[in-house]
C-alpha positions as CSV (number, residue, x, y, z in Angstrom):
1,M,120.8,128.6,111.7
2,T,121.3,131.2,109.0
3,T,121.1,130.4,105.3
4,T,121.8,132.7,102.3
5,G,119.2,131.1,100.1
6,R,121.9,130.3,97.5
7,P,122.5,126.8,96.3
8,P,125.9,125.3,97.4
9,S,128.8,125.7,94.9
10,P,129.5,122.6,92.8
11,E,132.6,120.6,93.5
12,P,135.5,122.1,91.6
13,G,136.1,120.3,88.4
14,S,132.8,118.5,88.5
15,V,130.4,118.5,85.5
16,P,128.1,121.2,87.1
17,D,131.2,123.3,87.8
18,V,132.4,123.1,84.2
19,V,129.0,123.9,83.0
20,R,128.8,126.9,85.4
21,S,132.2,128.3,84.5
22,W,131.9,127.9,80.7
23,D,128.3,129.2,80.5
24,A,129.6,132.3,82.2
25,R,132.7,132.7,80.1
26,A,131.6,131.5,76.6
27,D,130.8,134.9,75.2
28,R,134.0,136.4,76.4
29,Y,136.1,133.5,75.0
30,L,134.4,133.8,71.6
31,E,135.2,137.6,71.6
32,L,138.9,137.0,72.4
33,F,139.6,133.9,70.3
34,R,137.2,134.0,67.3
35,H,140.1,134.5,64.9
36,E,143.0,132.9,66.8
37,W,143.6,130.2,64.2
38,D,144.5,132.8,61.6
39,T,147.9,133.1,63.1
40,K,148.6,129.5,64.1
41,P,150.3,127.7,61.2
42,F,151.7,124.9,63.3
43,D,148.3,124.1,64.7
44,Q,146.8,124.2,61.2
45,A,149.4,121.7,60.0
46,V,148.8,119.4,63.0
47,L,145.1,119.3,62.2
48,A,145.7,118.7,58.6
49,E,147.9,115.7,59.4
50,F,145.3,114.3,61.8
51,A,142.7,114.6,59.0
52,R,145.0,112.8,56.6
53,R,145.6,110.0,59.0
54,V,141.9,109.5,59.6
55,G,141.0,109.6,55.9
56,E,138.2,111.3,54.1
57,G,134.7,110.6,55.5
58,G,136.1,109.4,58.8
59,R,133.9,109.8,61.8
60,V,135.5,112.1,64.4
61,C,134.5,113.7,67.7
62,D,135.8,117.1,68.7
63,A,135.7,116.7,72.4
64,G,135.3,120.0,74.2
65,C,134.6,122.1,71.1
66,G,134.1,125.4,72.9
67,P,132.1,128.4,71.6
68,C,134.2,129.0,68.5
69,G,133.9,125.6,66.8
70,H,137.2,126.1,65.0
71,V,138.4,122.5,65.1
72,T,135.1,121.0,64.2
73,A,134.9,123.4,61.2
74,M,138.5,122.9,60.0
75,L,138.2,119.1,60.1
76,G,134.9,119.2,58.3
77,E,136.5,121.3,55.6
78,R,139.0,118.5,55.2
79,G,136.4,115.9,54.4
80,L,135.7,114.4,57.8
81,D,132.3,113.6,59.4
82,V,132.7,115.6,62.6
83,L,130.6,116.1,65.7
84,G,131.6,118.8,68.2
85,I,130.5,118.2,71.8
86,D,130.8,120.4,74.9
87,L,129.3,120.3,78.4
88,S,128.3,124.0,78.2
89,P,124.9,124.6,76.5
90,R,126.1,128.2,75.9
91,C,129.2,127.1,74.2
92,V,127.2,124.8,71.9
93,E,124.7,127.6,71.2
94,L,127.5,129.9,70.2
95,A,129.3,127.3,68.1
96,R,126.2,126.6,66.2
97,R,125.8,130.2,65.5
98,E,129.4,130.7,64.4
99,K,129.6,127.6,62.3
100,P,126.1,126.9,61.0
101,G,127.3,124.2,58.6
102,C,128.7,122.0,61.4
103,R,127.2,119.7,64.0
104,F,127.4,120.5,67.7
105,E,125.7,118.8,70.7
106,V,125.8,119.1,74.5
107,G,127.9,116.1,75.7
108,D,130.5,115.0,78.3
109,Q,133.9,114.2,77.0
110,R,134.5,112.1,80.1
111,A,131.9,109.6,78.9
112,I,131.7,109.7,75.1
113,E,128.3,108.3,74.0
114,A,129.3,106.3,71.0
115,A,128.9,102.7,70.2
116,E,132.1,100.7,70.9
117,G,134.6,101.4,68.1
118,L,132.3,103.8,66.3
119,L,134.8,106.6,65.8
120,D,137.7,106.8,63.4
121,G,139.3,109.6,65.5
122,L,138.9,112.0,68.4
123,V,140.4,115.4,69.0
124,S,140.9,117.0,72.4
125,Y,142.1,120.6,71.9
126,Y,142.8,122.0,75.4
127,S,139.7,120.3,76.7
128,L,141.5,118.3,79.4
129,H,142.3,121.4,81.4
130,D,138.8,121.6,82.9
131,Q,138.8,118.3,84.8
132,P,140.9,117.0,87.7
133,K,144.0,115.0,86.7
134,R,142.7,112.0,88.6
135,Q,139.9,111.7,86.0
136,L,142.3,111.4,83.1
137,P,142.6,107.6,83.1
138,G,138.8,107.2,83.0
139,T,138.4,109.8,80.3
140,L,141.1,108.1,78.1
141,T,139.5,104.7,78.7
142,S,136.2,106.1,77.4
143,W,137.9,107.5,74.3
144,A,139.6,104.2,73.7
145,A,136.3,102.4,73.8
146,A,134.8,104.8,71.3
147,I,137.6,104.7,68.8
148,R,138.1,101.7,66.5
149,P,141.4,99.9,66.5
150,G,143.7,101.8,64.1
151,G,141.7,105.0,64.8
152,Q,143.4,108.3,65.6
153,L,143.7,110.4,68.8
154,L,145.0,114.0,68.9
155,V,145.5,115.6,72.3
156,V,146.7,119.2,72.7
157,T,147.3,120.7,76.2
158,K,149.3,123.4,77.9
159,E,152.4,122.2,79.8
160,G,152.6,122.6,83.5
161,A,151.8,121.2,86.9
162,S,148.5,122.9,87.9
163,D,145.7,120.8,89.3
164,G,143.2,122.9,91.2
165,V,141.2,126.1,91.4
166,V,142.8,129.2,89.9
167,G,141.8,132.7,88.8
168,D,140.3,132.7,85.3
169,P,143.1,132.9,82.8
170,M,140.9,135.2,80.7
171,G,140.6,137.7,83.6
172,G,137.7,138.6,85.8
173,E,136.7,137.4,89.2
174,L,135.5,133.9,88.4
175,R,137.4,131.0,89.9
176,V,137.8,128.0,87.7
177,Y,139.3,124.5,87.8
178,W,142.6,124.2,85.8
179,A,144.8,121.2,85.2
180,E,148.0,121.1,83.2
181,F,150.2,118.2,82.1
182,M,153.8,117.4,81.5
183,A,154.6,115.6,78.2
184,K,155.9,112.4,80.0
185,E,152.9,112.0,82.2
186,L,150.5,112.5,79.3
187,R,152.4,109.9,77.2
188,I,152.3,107.4,80.0
189,A,148.5,107.9,80.6
190,V,147.7,107.6,76.9
191,E,149.8,104.5,76.4
192,A,148.1,102.9,79.4
193,A,144.7,103.4,77.8
194,S,145.5,101.2,74.8
195,F,147.0,103.8,72.4
196,R,150.3,103.8,70.7
197,V,151.9,107.2,70.8
198,D,153.1,108.1,67.3
199,D,154.3,111.7,67.8
200,L,154.9,114.0,70.8
201,T,155.9,117.6,70.1
202,V,156.2,120.5,72.5
203,R,156.3,124.0,71.1
204,E,156.9,127.4,72.6
205,A,154.0,129.8,72.9
206,Y,153.4,132.2,70.0
207,A,154.0,135.9,70.7
208,D,150.3,136.6,71.2
209,E,149.7,133.6,73.5
210,I,149.9,133.0,77.3
211,R,153.6,132.2,77.9
212,T,153.1,128.5,78.4
213,R,154.4,125.7,76.2
214,R,152.0,123.6,74.2
215,I,152.0,119.7,74.0
216,Y,150.8,117.9,70.9
217,L,150.3,114.2,71.2
218,S,149.2,112.0,68.3
219,A,148.3,108.4,68.9
220,T,146.8,105.3,67.3
221,R,144.2,103.1,69.0
222,R,145.9,99.7,69.4
223,S,144.0,96.5,68.5
224,V,142.9,94.1,71.2
225,S,145.7,91.7,70.3
226,A,148.3,94.5,70.6
227,A,146.9,96.0,73.8
């Protein structure tokens, strides 16, 4: 029997796979997208509205913060108590360097480690793309447990039907897991996880973005009696 001496590749979309892919791509992502929010007025308005709904001092998790730390920083500037988490240690390292006044930790968005009902809100900005669609119900259930009744959820994803291994959208030879969603399926999944969907908007891509429409879903955590 012949062996290469290399460890087996992690299962696509698994935690080790996400860590592997993002540790390898974090620096490139930061280089490409460090200033992307400068030209995204709609996204800025969406975050501002989320912050208003949560209220000043609200405890919020930025799930899948990435290496730039944009969302964590912008919500912090609007008076929220924000923690950015990411599975990739390299992403967290870079985010801490980019936004030294913000808090970032290594953590798994699929199993938010917060006392039940501790959070006033949670933001998922493109972070659902890295995990298989079949894991979405479990992830949303984890978020629902972490967010207090009346708390806010903001989910932003790219629209589409992908659910598997693809070439890296940023280029290069790396193969990565990539899941996309349609607005209706996202709404159904969120409502099934004890949230009330308050707004669902789909926008066209900006001129400098990948030509894929974006979905913005805002929701409120239902109370136990209303679930």
